[in-house]
C-alpha positions, 0 to 999 in steps of 0.5 A: 500499500502507498498512501499519501497519510493525515495526521489522524487526530485519535493518535494525540489521545494515543501519545499518552501512552507512552513516548520512546520514539521502513525504515531500515538497515543493518544496524546493531544495537551496542548493549549487551541486551540488544545484542542478545537480542539480534540472535533471537528470532522469536520472543513469546510475552505470555500472558497465561491461560484464557488472553488472545493468542496473536503473532508479530512479524518485524523486519528485522531484529537487527535493526534498533527501530526494530526492535524498539517495537518490539518492546512495545508489544510486548509491554502493551501485549502483558499489560492487556493480557494478550499473549504475544508471540513476536519473531522477524523476517530480516527484511525477506518476504518468503521469512515473512511468507512462512513466519505468517505460515507458522504463525497461523500454524500455533492458533494465533488468531491475528497477525500483524506484520511489517511489509516489508516488500509490500507485494512478496508478502500480500499472498501470504495475508491474504492466505492467512486472512482466507484462514480465519486469521485477523490481519494488520499491519505496522510501519510498512503495508500492502494494498489489501482487503484483508488488513484491518488496521495499519499504524505507522508513522506519515511517512510522507509527510515525514519525507516532506519534512526530509525536503525541507531540511533539505532546502534548508541545508542547500542554495539554489543550484545545488545538487542534493541526493537522496539514498532511496529504499522503494521496495518498503512502502514507508521508505518510498512515502518519505522519498515522496515526500521529498521530491514533491517538497523539491519538485519546484525548488531550484535544487538537482535531485539524484535519486536513482538508487535502492540501499535495500536496507544494508548500511554497507549499500548505502555507504556504496551509492554515496560514494558513487554520489558524491564521485559524480557530485563532490559538491552535492550539499546535503543528503536525506537517507530514508533509514538511519543505517543508510545515513550511517553508511552515508556518514561513513562515505562522506568522510572518508571522502572529505566532503562536507555533505550534509545528511538528514536521516530518517528514525530517530535511532540513539545512533542518530541523536549521539552524531547531531549532538556531537557537533565537534564530530559526526555532528558536523554532518550529521545535522538532522534526523525524522524522528520516528517513535516506534513505541508508539507503534508497536504500543498502538498496533496491540490496541487495535489488533484486542479491540478489533478481538473483543469488539469486531472493530477498530478506531481506524482503518489507517492511525499515521503517527506523525514523525518531527524534527530533531537538530542540534536545537531540541536533540538534547532533550531526546536524550 
């Protein structure tokens, strides 16, 4: 599903539940707890007999963003008395399909997944729905009537913020770049939001690429961008792993190109706050709230199983900008 989500008033009410934070890429947490998380392929928060049994498939446990979504899912499931089985797809639609099948076989009443490859997982969603499983999506979705509710960042709006940041850190006549991930609907929305902001501006935009959620691939893309455009003023990265890869390439090239990231992961905040170090390049960030995404999808699944309805078919969570002026408040 590729949609330009608008802000929903009901999201404001949900924000009060808890605030901590497709994107993603091959980034790992530095703490021992997060390192342990990346080794896990499946986790369960079992609230006991009589509860609803639900399955969740996040993009990848290697991503800090998806680790935080998992934490939000497990916390809210425990609070509501839901038995939650949380696993990951390693950003592979075939693995995601297998996980949906496994969760269906385990007797899950409802399943929610992040559709990092929208076309690749659509058949699995519709097959599970045909077997009587209530289907939901979060972070990234796909175009299917089988989906009862999608919860995720308003990625088009986030892309617009990214485009505005590109304008802020460049001048008329400059070349700017976007490191893209078009197979993920969320990242495609970010790309399109930025392009719509830039389309009538005096900028040359380089964006024909796909970093595939891999920081190393993003580094190669950034190296190629700088080879062809050594004076590139700024680059918008549709996920923080892309920004991490871009930072390595920019520093190696001795470039002054500025980086605008997307996710709001800890490494982004640390970089931005280091104004004498990496903050000279990584200057701003479009932040998401992955904890709230995880909590909200659990709430909607519980409501559907209890009442046969959800608050809305699409529940967007507003993104916001982090830069040197407010990063201290985010750490």
